[in-house]
N, CA, C and O of each residue as an XYZ file, in Angstrom:
476
protein
N      81.239    -75.538    -33.787
C      80.190    -76.529    -33.727
C      80.826    -77.907    -33.643
O      81.822    -78.182    -34.312
N      80.247    -78.766    -32.822
C      80.801    -80.116    -32.614
C      80.528    -80.976    -33.830
O      79.517    -80.820    -34.515
N      81.448    -81.884    -34.080
C      81.280    -82.818    -35.195
C      80.081    -83.708    -34.934
O      79.727    -83.986    -33.789
N      79.478    -84.139    -35.994
C      78.313    -85.003    -35.869
C      78.713    -86.286    -35.145
O      79.724    -86.904    -35.480
N      77.924    -86.682    -34.158
C      78.185    -87.892    -33.402
C      79.120    -87.680    -32.224
O      79.299    -88.579    -31.402
N      79.725    -86.484    -32.134
C      80.628    -86.209    -31.011
C      79.802    -85.980    -29.754
O      78.672    -85.494    -29.806
N      80.389    -86.340    -28.639
C      79.700    -86.139    -27.369
C      79.844    -84.695    -26.909
O      80.921    -84.105    -26.984
N      78.755    -84.153    -26.442
C      78.801    -82.810    -25.861
C      79.414    -82.916    -24.471
O      79.180    -83.899    -23.767
N      80.186    -81.932    -24.072
C      80.794    -81.964    -22.736
C      79.731    -82.002    -21.655
O      78.699    -81.337    -21.754
N      80.000    -82.798    -20.611
C      79.103    -82.857    -19.457
C      79.716    -82.041    -18.330
O      80.939    -81.964    -18.204
N      78.881    -81.444    -17.525
C      79.349    -80.744    -16.337
C      80.376    -79.683    -16.664
O      80.118    -78.773    -17.452
N      81.524    -79.804    -16.060
C      82.575    -78.795    -16.219
C      83.604    -79.174    -17.267
O      84.676    -78.570    -17.310
N      83.327    -80.113    -18.078
C      84.306    -80.578    -19.057
C      84.762    -81.956    -18.644
O      83.921    -82.820    -18.396
N      86.024    -82.194    -18.560
C      86.530    -83.455    -18.028
C      86.215    -84.647    -18.906
O      85.666    -84.497    -19.998
N      86.561    -85.830    -18.430
C      86.391    -87.055    -19.204
C      84.925    -87.371    -19.471
O      84.055    -87.054    -18.660
N      84.664    -87.989    -20.597
C      83.289    -88.289    -20.991
C      82.985    -89.766    -21.088
O      81.817    -90.150    -21.048
N      83.985    -90.598    -21.212
C      83.745    -92.031    -21.308
C      84.372    -92.725    -20.113
O      85.245    -92.169    -19.447
N      83.918    -93.958    -19.843
C      84.463    -94.704    -18.717
C      85.978    -94.849    -18.840
O      86.697    -94.710    -17.851
N      86.457    -95.125    -20.036
C      87.901    -95.301    -20.232
C      88.654    -94.008    -19.942
O      89.743    -94.041    -19.370
N      88.082    -92.869    -20.332
C      88.735    -91.590    -20.085
C      88.737    -91.238    -18.602
O      89.647    -90.560    -18.126
N      87.725    -91.694    -17.871
C      87.627    -91.386    -16.449
C      88.544    -92.244    -15.604
O      88.841    -91.875    -14.467
N      89.001    -93.364    -16.109
C      89.835    -94.283    -15.333
C      91.145    -93.610    -14.935
O      91.758    -92.887    -15.721
N      91.546    -93.859    -13.726
C      92.781    -93.292    -13.209
C      93.946    -93.778    -14.049
O      94.161    -94.982    -14.186
N      94.691    -92.852    -14.608
C      95.856    -93.209    -15.405
C      95.522    -94.047    -16.626
O      96.407    -94.699    -17.179
N      94.263    -94.047    -17.062
C      93.870    -94.816    -18.234
C      93.884    -96.323    -18.014
O      93.844    -97.087    -18.978
N      93.941    -96.764    -16.751
C      93.995    -98.189    -16.460
C      92.680    -98.861    -16.836
O      91.628    -98.223    -16.855
N      92.753   -100.148    -17.133
C      91.555   -100.929    -17.402
C      90.910   -101.348    -16.096
O      91.436   -101.074    -15.017
N      89.775   -102.011    -16.195
C      89.084   -102.489    -15.003
C      89.939   -103.529    -14.286
O      90.551   -104.385    -14.924
N      89.977   -103.450    -12.963
C      90.719   -104.410    -12.155
C      89.890   -105.647    -11.864
O      88.770   -105.789    -12.355
N      90.451   -106.542    -11.058
C      89.782   -107.813    -10.764
C      88.456   -107.617    -10.040
O      87.463   -108.253    -10.396
N      88.422   -106.757     -9.040
C      87.201   -106.574     -8.265
C      86.127   -105.906     -9.121
O      84.973   -106.335     -9.119
N      86.502   -104.868     -9.845
C      85.538   -104.178    -10.704
C      84.991   -105.121    -11.772
O      83.793   -105.112    -12.056
N      85.856   -105.923    -12.357
C      85.420   -106.894    -13.365
C      84.462   -107.903    -12.752
O      83.442   -108.237    -13.355
N      84.782   -108.389    -11.560
C      83.911   -109.349    -10.884
C      82.550   -108.776    -10.557
O      81.533   -109.448    -10.732
N      82.518   -107.540    -10.083
C      81.245   -106.897     -9.759
C      80.413   -106.700    -11.026
O      79.206   -106.944    -11.025
N      81.052   -106.262    -12.095
C      80.336   -106.077    -13.364
C      79.750   -107.404    -13.846
O      78.605   -107.452    -14.295
N      80.530   -108.473    -13.753
C      80.026   -109.794    -14.164
C      78.859   -110.238    -13.285
O      77.879   -110.791    -13.784
N      78.962   -110.000    -11.987
C      77.885   -110.389    -11.072
C      76.601   -109.627    -11.378
O      75.510   -110.195    -11.339
N      76.735   -108.345    -11.680
C      75.550   -107.541    -12.016
C      74.911   -108.069    -13.287
O      73.691   -108.226    -13.346
N      75.716   -108.346    -14.306
C      75.179   -108.869    -15.564
C      74.520   -110.230    -15.362
O      73.448   -110.490    -15.908
N      75.155   -111.092    -14.585
C      74.604   -112.430    -14.338
C      73.292   -112.343    -13.572
O      72.378   -113.129    -13.820
N      73.190   -111.402    -12.648
C      71.964   -111.252    -11.864
C      70.789   -110.828    -12.727
O      69.640   -111.136    -12.412
N      71.067   -110.134    -13.798
C      69.999   -109.685    -14.699
C      69.441   -110.838    -15.527
O      68.304   -110.769    -15.993
N      70.216   -111.878    -15.713
C      69.807   -113.064    -16.476
C      69.208   -112.701    -17.829
O      68.150   -113.208    -18.202
N      69.876   -111.837    -18.550
C      69.431   -111.465    -19.885
C      68.345   -110.408    -19.920
O      67.987   -109.926    -20.995
N      67.810   -110.037    -18.758
C      66.774   -109.005    -18.708
C      67.416   -107.624    -18.818
O      68.608   -107.460    -18.560
N      66.630   -106.662    -19.193
C      67.120   -105.282    -19.279
C      67.462   -104.781    -17.877
O      66.920   -105.269    -16.886
N      68.340   -103.830    -17.805
C      68.720   -103.239    -16.521
C      67.512   -102.579    -15.872
O      66.706   -101.945    -16.552
N      67.387   -102.727    -14.572
C      66.302   -102.101    -13.813
C      66.742   -100.676    -13.474
O      67.697   -100.500    -12.718
N      66.081    -99.672    -14.006
C      66.509    -98.291    -13.758
C      66.482    -97.918    -12.282
O      67.181    -96.993    -11.868
N      65.690    -98.621    -11.487
C      65.642    -98.329    -10.052
C      66.919    -98.754     -9.344
O      67.211    -98.278     -8.246
N      67.683    -99.649     -9.966
C      68.921   -100.134     -9.363
C      70.165    -99.500     -9.974
O      71.283    -99.786     -9.546
N      69.978    -98.650    -10.960
C      71.121    -98.074    -11.679
C      72.103    -97.364    -10.762
O      73.314    -97.514    -10.919
N      71.605    -96.605     -9.820
C      72.475    -95.880     -8.905
C      73.296    -96.824     -8.034
O      74.495    -96.623     -7.843
N      72.636    -97.858     -7.505
C      73.355    -98.832     -6.677
C      74.375    -99.613     -7.492
O      75.482    -99.873     -7.020
N      74.011    -99.987     -8.708
C      74.955   -100.716     -9.562
C      76.167    -99.856     -9.885
O      77.299   -100.340     -9.887
N      75.928    -98.590    -10.156
C      77.027    -97.668    -10.440
C      77.909    -97.493     -9.205
O      79.135    -97.465     -9.310
N      77.287    -97.378     -8.048
C      78.042    -97.248     -6.803
C      78.878    -98.505     -6.553
O      80.031    -98.411     -6.132
N      78.302    -99.672     -6.810
C      79.047   -100.926     -6.629
C      80.273   -100.957     -7.534
O      81.358   -101.344     -7.098
N      80.109   -100.554     -8.781
C      81.251   -100.537     -9.711
C      82.310    -99.520     -9.284
O      83.506    -99.794     -9.380
N      81.878    -98.353     -8.816
C      82.807    -97.319     -8.371
C      83.582    -97.779     -7.139
O      84.797    -97.596     -7.064
N      82.884    -98.373     -6.177
C      83.562    -98.888     -4.994
C      84.526   -100.009     -5.363
O      85.624   -100.098     -4.814
N      84.110   -100.865     -6.297
C      84.984   -101.962     -6.739
C      86.254   -101.409     -7.387
O      87.347   -101.921     -7.143
N      86.115   -100.376     -8.205
C      87.291    -99.750     -8.815
C      88.185    -99.160     -7.731
O      89.410    -99.234     -7.827
N      87.582    -98.577     -6.707
C      88.354    -98.038     -5.594
C      89.114    -99.121     -4.841
O      90.258    -98.915     -4.435
N      88.479   -100.270     -4.654
C      89.146   -101.400     -3.994
C      90.333   -101.853     -4.835
O      91.401   -102.141     -4.295
N      90.156   -101.918     -6.146
C      91.270   -102.295     -7.028
C      92.437   -101.319     -6.880
O      93.590   -101.737     -6.779
N      92.141   -100.038     -6.867
C      93.173    -99.010     -6.767
C      93.842    -99.055     -5.389
O      95.046    -98.829     -5.273
N      93.058    -99.346     -4.348
C      93.560    -99.323     -2.974
C      94.125   -100.667     -2.518
O      94.358   -100.860     -1.325
N      94.344   -101.582     -3.429
C      94.768   -102.935     -3.054
C      96.002   -102.971     -2.167
O      96.131   -103.873     -1.340
N      96.902   -102.025     -2.313
C      98.116   -102.026     -1.502
C      98.097   -100.927     -0.433
O      99.141   -100.552      0.100
N      96.906   -100.419     -0.129
C      96.747    -99.367      0.869
C      95.762    -99.854      1.934
O      94.557    -99.653      1.779
N      96.235   -100.485      3.004
C      95.340   -101.125      3.980
C      94.248   -100.216      4.536
O      93.102   -100.645      4.670
N      94.583    -98.975      4.859
C      93.571    -98.088      5.434
C      92.443    -97.821      4.439
O      91.269    -97.938      4.789
N      92.791    -97.465      3.209
C      91.770    -97.189      2.190
C      90.966    -98.449      1.877
O      89.748    -98.392      1.711
N      91.649    -99.571      1.800
C      90.974   -100.844      1.522
C      89.985   -101.170      2.632
O      88.878   -101.637      2.366
N      90.381   -100.925      3.868
C      89.498   -101.189      5.001
C      88.296   -100.253      5.021
O      87.239   -100.623      5.531
N      88.438    -99.064      4.483
C      87.319    -98.126      4.413
C      86.330    -98.508      3.315
O      85.117    -98.408      3.500
N      86.855    -98.945      2.177
C      86.007    -99.236      1.014
C      85.332   -100.605      1.070
O      84.177   -100.747      0.665
N      86.040   -101.600      1.563
C      85.541   -102.978      1.510
C      84.185   -103.178      2.183
O      83.298   -103.770      1.568
N      83.981   -102.706      3.429
C      82.666   -102.928      4.045
C      81.543   -102.229      3.290
O      80.420   -102.729      3.224
N      81.855   -101.075      2.727
C      80.828   -100.350      1.972
C      80.454   -101.110      0.705
O      79.281   -101.188      0.342
N      81.459   -101.668      0.037
C      81.192   -102.468     -1.154
C      80.371   -103.702     -0.790
O      79.411   -104.034     -1.486
N      80.736   -104.375      0.284
C      79.973   -105.553      0.711
C      78.525   -105.195      1.017
O      77.615   -105.948      0.670
N      78.300   -104.045      1.667
C      76.937   -103.610      1.967
C      76.125   -103.392      0.684
O      74.967   -103.802      0.597
N      76.742   -102.746     -0.303
C      76.042   -102.490     -1.568
C      75.758   -103.812     -2.291
O      74.670   -104.000     -2.835
N      76.724   -104.719     -2.296
C      76.513   -106.017     -2.945
C      75.400   -106.802     -2.255
O      74.619   -107.489     -2.914
N      75.329   -106.699     -0.927
C      74.232   -107.352     -0.199
C      72.888   -106.723     -0.571
O      71.904   -107.430     -0.789
N      72.853   -105.399     -0.642
C      71.613   -104.697     -0.994
C      71.139   -105.102     -2.383
O      69.940   -105.254     -2.615
N      72.079   -105.277     -3.307
C      71.730   -105.706     -4.667
C      71.462   -107.207     -4.741
O      71.121   -107.734     -5.801
N      71.620   -107.888     -3.611
C      71.438   -109.337     -3.507
C      72.390   -110.094     -4.431
O      72.019   -111.103     -5.031
N      73.614   -109.597     -4.536
C      74.634   -110.258     -5.335
C      75.497   -111.189     -4.494
O      76.197   -112.048     -5.030
N      75.448   -111.018     -3.174
C      76.119   -111.936     -2.259
C      75.148   -112.233     -1.123
O      74.306   -111.398     -0.793
N      75.258   -113.404     -0.530
C      74.376   -113.720      0.605
C      74.703   -112.845      1.812
O      75.849   -112.438      2.000
N      73.722   -112.569      2.600
C      73.931   -111.734      3.792
C      74.960   -112.354      4.734
O      75.650   -111.627      5.449
N      75.077   -113.657      4.750
C      76.005   -114.326      5.670
C      77.464   -114.143      5.268
O      78.351   -114.416      6.075
N      77.737   -113.695      4.059
C      79.108   -113.516      3.594
C      79.833   -112.444      4.392
O      81.033   -112.557      4.642
N      79.123   -111.423      4.786
C      79.702   -110.295      5.516
C      79.710   -110.648      7.006
O      78.826   -110.229      7.754
N      80.702   -111.412      7.425
C      80.746   -111.942      8.786
C      81.216   -110.909      9.803
O      81.818   -109.893      9.456
N      80.923   -111.197     11.068
C      81.378   -110.328     12.147
C      82.900   -110.291     12.220
O      83.480   -109.248     12.520
N      83.548   -111.418     11.950
C      85.009   -111.467     11.998
C      85.614   -110.550     10.939
O      86.578   -109.834     11.209
N      85.043   -110.574      9.729
C      85.536   -109.699      8.666
C      85.294   -108.240      9.041
O      86.167   -107.393      8.851
N      84.133   -107.955      9.562
C      83.809   -106.590      9.973
C      84.814   -106.100     11.019
O      85.304   -104.974     10.935
N      85.114   -106.945     11.995
C      86.063   -106.560     13.042
C      87.469   -106.367     12.472
O      88.158   -105.412     12.829
N      87.895   -107.272     11.588
C      89.212   -107.148     10.976
C      89.335   -105.824     10.211
O      90.327   -105.110     10.351
N      88.327   -105.509      9.411
C      88.358   -104.264      8.640
C      88.337   -103.045      9.560
O      88.989   -102.040      9.277
N      87.590   -103.134     10.659
C      87.560   -102.027     11.619
C      88.927   -101.848     12.270
O      89.382   -100.721     12.470
N      89.578   -102.959     12.599
C      90.911   -102.880     13.198
C      91.915   -102.260     12.239
O      92.737   -101.438     12.645
N      91.854   -102.648     10.971
C      92.769   -102.105      9.974
C      92.501   -100.614      9.761
O      93.431    -99.838      9.543
N      91.243   -100.222      9.824
C      90.865    -98.836      9.542
C      91.196    -97.894     10.690
O      91.206    -96.678     10.499
N      91.468    -98.428     11.876
C      91.759    -97.586     13.027
C      93.236    -97.218     13.039
O      94.095    -98.087     13.182
N      93.531    -95.929     12.890
C      94.939    -95.515     12.908
C      95.554    -95.812     14.279
O      94.904    -95.645     15.312
N      96.779    -96.241     14.271
C      97.471    -96.522     15.524
C      98.580    -95.504     15.744
O      99.163    -94.978     14.796
N      98.854    -95.242     17.005
C      99.921    -94.320     17.381
C     101.039    -95.160     17.991
O     100.808    -95.875     18.966
N     102.236    -95.084     17.436
C     103.341    -95.839     18.019
C     103.569    -95.431     19.471
O     103.339    -94.280     19.844
N     104.029    -96.391     20.294
C     104.231    -96.148     21.729
C     105.158    -94.973     21.996
O     104.954    -94.263     22.980
N     106.151    -94.739     21.179
C     107.109    -93.658     21.416
C     106.537    -92.265     21.139
O     107.182    -91.265     21.455
N     105.352    -92.183     20.559
C     104.727    -90.886     20.264
C     103.709    -90.496     21.317
O     103.148    -89.403     21.241
N     103.451    -91.343     22.289
C     102.434    -91.034     23.300
C     102.978    -90.112     24.351
O     102.260    -89.745     25.282
């Protein structure tokens, strides 16, 4: 029997708290911290809107992925536009922030290239 106050395992076992789920036990990175602050600021002291919980969670997950992928251009290029889209949907950034130039740059980075000698 589990100790009083202990968390029951979810799903197949695995980590149960945000800290336990973090890759290598790392803390929140700069992007994840910024997204969390933006979400809290947008609420302006109001309770969380349960209708936005999924999007807010997705924004935090994508932000954590961006932090982890900071030195991996392909992964960063895949995650960044998706994070920007979610932030726009949550109205945490203006629609004009996600420019065509940024979109093109991320698309260029995300496209694998074949060196000339391999063709």
